[in-house]
PyMOL CGO cylinders between C-alpha atoms (Angstrom):
from pymol import cmd
from pymol.cgo import CYLINDER

trace = [
    CYLINDER, 110.58, 119.40, 83.13, 112.66, 119.63, 86.94, 0.3, 1, 1, 1, 1, 1, 1,
    CYLINDER, 112.66, 119.63, 86.94, 115.61, 116.76, 86.19, 0.3, 1, 1, 1, 1, 1, 1,
    CYLINDER, 115.61, 116.76, 86.19, 117.19, 117.41, 89.45, 0.3, 1, 1, 1, 1, 1, 1,
    CYLINDER, 117.19, 117.41, 89.45, 117.84, 114.53, 91.58, 0.3, 1, 1, 1, 1, 1, 1,
    CYLINDER, 117.84, 114.53, 91.58, 115.25, 114.09, 94.03, 0.3, 1, 1, 1, 1, 1, 1,
    CYLINDER, 115.25, 114.09, 94.03, 117.39, 112.86, 97.05, 0.3, 1, 1, 1, 1, 1, 1,
    CYLINDER, 117.39, 112.86, 97.05, 118.86, 116.54, 97.58, 0.3, 1, 1, 1, 1, 1, 1,
    CYLINDER, 118.86, 116.54, 97.58, 115.48, 118.44, 98.03, 0.3, 1, 1, 1, 1, 1, 1,
    CYLINDER, 115.48, 118.44, 98.03, 115.72, 120.75, 101.36, 0.3, 1, 1, 1, 1, 1, 1,
    CYLINDER, 115.72, 120.75, 101.36, 112.82, 119.50, 101.64, 0.3, 1, 1, 1, 1, 1, 1,
    CYLINDER, 112.82, 119.50, 101.64, 113.14, 116.28, 103.96, 0.3, 1, 1, 1, 1, 1, 1,
    CYLINDER, 113.14, 116.28, 103.96, 109.68, 113.93, 103.60, 0.3, 1, 1, 1, 1, 1, 1,
    CYLINDER, 109.68, 113.93, 103.60, 110.36, 115.42, 99.27, 0.3, 1, 1, 1, 1, 1, 1,
    CYLINDER, 110.36, 115.42, 99.27, 114.09, 113.94, 100.15, 0.3, 1, 1, 1, 1, 1, 1,
    CYLINDER, 114.09, 113.94, 100.15, 113.03, 110.71, 102.24, 0.3, 1, 1, 1, 1, 1, 1,
    CYLINDER, 113.03, 110.71, 102.24, 110.09, 109.54, 99.78, 0.3, 1, 1, 1, 1, 1, 1,
    CYLINDER, 110.09, 109.54, 99.78, 113.00, 108.21, 97.11, 0.3, 1, 1, 1, 1, 1, 1,
    CYLINDER, 113.00, 108.21, 97.11, 113.74, 105.56, 99.30, 0.3, 1, 1, 1, 1, 1, 1,
    CYLINDER, 113.74, 105.56, 99.30, 109.94, 105.02, 100.27, 0.3, 1, 1, 1, 1, 1, 1,
    CYLINDER, 109.94, 105.02, 100.27, 109.68, 104.46, 96.75, 0.3, 1, 1, 1, 1, 1, 1,
    CYLINDER, 109.68, 104.46, 96.75, 111.66, 101.84, 96.24, 0.3, 1, 1, 1, 1, 1, 1,
    CYLINDER, 111.66, 101.84, 96.24, 110.51, 100.32, 99.51, 0.3, 1, 1, 1, 1, 1, 1,
    CYLINDER, 110.51, 100.32, 99.51, 107.34, 100.26, 97.97, 0.3, 1, 1, 1, 1, 1, 1,
    CYLINDER, 107.34, 100.26, 97.97, 108.50, 98.70, 94.79, 0.3, 1, 1, 1, 1, 1, 1,
    CYLINDER, 108.50, 98.70, 94.79, 110.12, 96.09, 95.86, 0.3, 1, 1, 1, 1, 1, 1,
    CYLINDER, 110.12, 96.09, 95.86, 107.04, 95.06, 98.22, 0.3, 1, 1, 1, 1, 1, 1,
    CYLINDER, 107.04, 95.06, 98.22, 105.27, 95.33, 94.76, 0.3, 1, 1, 1, 1, 1, 1,
    CYLINDER, 105.27, 95.33, 94.76, 108.26, 92.59, 93.56, 0.3, 1, 1, 1, 1, 1, 1,
    CYLINDER, 108.26, 92.59, 93.56, 108.29, 90.38, 96.53, 0.3, 1, 1, 1, 1, 1, 1,
    CYLINDER, 108.29, 90.38, 96.53, 104.47, 90.07, 96.42, 0.3, 1, 1, 1, 1, 1, 1,
    CYLINDER, 104.47, 90.07, 96.42, 104.95, 89.18, 92.44, 0.3, 1, 1, 1, 1, 1, 1,
    CYLINDER, 104.95, 89.18, 92.44, 106.72, 87.00, 93.02, 0.3, 1, 1, 1, 1, 1, 1,
    CYLINDER, 106.72, 87.00, 93.02, 105.22, 85.04, 96.19, 0.3, 1, 1, 1, 1, 1, 1,
    CYLINDER, 105.22, 85.04, 96.19, 101.65, 84.84, 94.21, 0.3, 1, 1, 1, 1, 1, 1,
    CYLINDER, 101.65, 84.84, 94.21, 103.74, 83.93, 90.65, 0.3, 1, 1, 1, 1, 1, 1,
    CYLINDER, 103.74, 83.93, 90.65, 102.61, 87.10, 88.84, 0.3, 1, 1, 1, 1, 1, 1,
    CYLINDER, 102.61, 87.10, 88.84, 103.28, 90.07, 86.56, 0.3, 1, 1, 1, 1, 1, 1,
    CYLINDER, 103.28, 90.07, 86.56, 103.78, 93.71, 86.88, 0.3, 1, 1, 1, 1, 1, 1,
    CYLINDER, 103.78, 93.71, 86.88, 104.58, 96.02, 84.57, 0.3, 1, 1, 1, 1, 1, 1,
    CYLINDER, 104.58, 96.02, 84.57, 106.71, 99.01, 84.97, 0.3, 1, 1, 1, 1, 1, 1,
    CYLINDER, 106.71, 99.01, 84.97, 108.38, 101.70, 82.89, 0.3, 1, 1, 1, 1, 1, 1,
    CYLINDER, 108.38, 101.70, 82.89, 111.85, 101.54, 80.79, 0.3, 1, 1, 1, 1, 1, 1,
    CYLINDER, 111.85, 101.54, 80.79, 113.20, 104.41, 79.40, 0.3, 1, 1, 1, 1, 1, 1,
    CYLINDER, 113.20, 104.41, 79.40, 109.81, 105.05, 78.76, 0.3, 1, 1, 1, 1, 1, 1,
    CYLINDER, 109.81, 105.05, 78.76, 108.62, 102.24, 77.51, 0.3, 1, 1, 1, 1, 1, 1,
    CYLINDER, 108.62, 102.24, 77.51, 105.28, 99.62, 79.49, 0.3, 1, 1, 1, 1, 1, 1,
    CYLINDER, 105.28, 99.62, 79.49, 107.78, 96.55, 79.96, 0.3, 1, 1, 1, 1, 1, 1,
    CYLINDER, 107.78, 96.55, 79.96, 105.59, 93.43, 81.92, 0.3, 1, 1, 1, 1, 1, 1,
    CYLINDER, 105.59, 93.43, 81.92, 108.29, 91.41, 84.21, 0.3, 1, 1, 1, 1, 1, 1,
    CYLINDER, 108.29, 91.41, 84.21, 107.08, 87.70, 85.32, 0.3, 1, 1, 1, 1, 1, 1,
    CYLINDER, 107.08, 87.70, 85.32, 108.04, 86.44, 88.57, 0.3, 1, 1, 1, 1, 1, 1,
    CYLINDER, 108.04, 86.44, 88.57, 110.77, 84.27, 87.19, 0.3, 1, 1, 1, 1, 1, 1,
    CYLINDER, 110.77, 84.27, 87.19, 111.96, 87.53, 85.14, 0.3, 1, 1, 1, 1, 1, 1,
    CYLINDER, 111.96, 87.53, 85.14, 111.86, 89.35, 89.11, 0.3, 1, 1, 1, 1, 1, 1,
    CYLINDER, 111.86, 89.35, 89.11, 114.13, 85.77, 90.31, 0.3, 1, 1, 1, 1, 1, 1,
    CYLINDER, 114.13, 85.77, 90.31, 116.75, 86.43, 87.61, 0.3, 1, 1, 1, 1, 1, 1,
    CYLINDER, 116.75, 86.43, 87.61, 117.28, 90.36, 89.24, 0.3, 1, 1, 1, 1, 1, 1,
    CYLINDER, 117.28, 90.36, 89.24, 116.75, 89.31, 92.70, 0.3, 1, 1, 1, 1, 1, 1,
    CYLINDER, 116.75, 89.31, 92.70, 119.79, 86.89, 91.59, 0.3, 1, 1, 1, 1, 1, 1,
    CYLINDER, 119.79, 86.89, 91.59, 122.11, 89.35, 89.84, 0.3, 1, 1, 1, 1, 1, 1,
    CYLINDER, 122.11, 89.35, 89.84, 121.63, 91.63, 92.96, 0.3, 1, 1, 1, 1, 1, 1,
    CYLINDER, 121.63, 91.63, 92.96, 125.04, 92.20, 94.02, 0.3, 1, 1, 1, 1, 1, 1,
    CYLINDER, 125.04, 92.20, 94.02, 124.92, 91.72, 97.04, 0.3, 1, 1, 1, 1, 1, 1,
    CYLINDER, 124.92, 91.72, 97.04, 126.80, 94.05, 100.18, 0.3, 1, 1, 1, 1, 1, 1,
    CYLINDER, 126.80, 94.05, 100.18, 129.98, 91.78, 102.06, 0.3, 1, 1, 1, 1, 1, 1,
    CYLINDER, 129.98, 91.78, 102.06, 129.20, 91.23, 105.37, 0.3, 1, 1, 1, 1, 1, 1,
]
cmd.load_cgo(trace, "trace")
């Protein structure tokens, strides 16, 4: 298994895919919160169901940028 950070790839499309995956995950979370549904994510190789309430709590605990 290749453990190199994808963001360091010399292929700009591959390197940019990291940010795209983060945007897609955020959009999925937004939709789950809006529709009060759950999403399933992998955490340390195990499937975990996160409810809308879980996602809202996670958002509240995020570090907010200053300014």
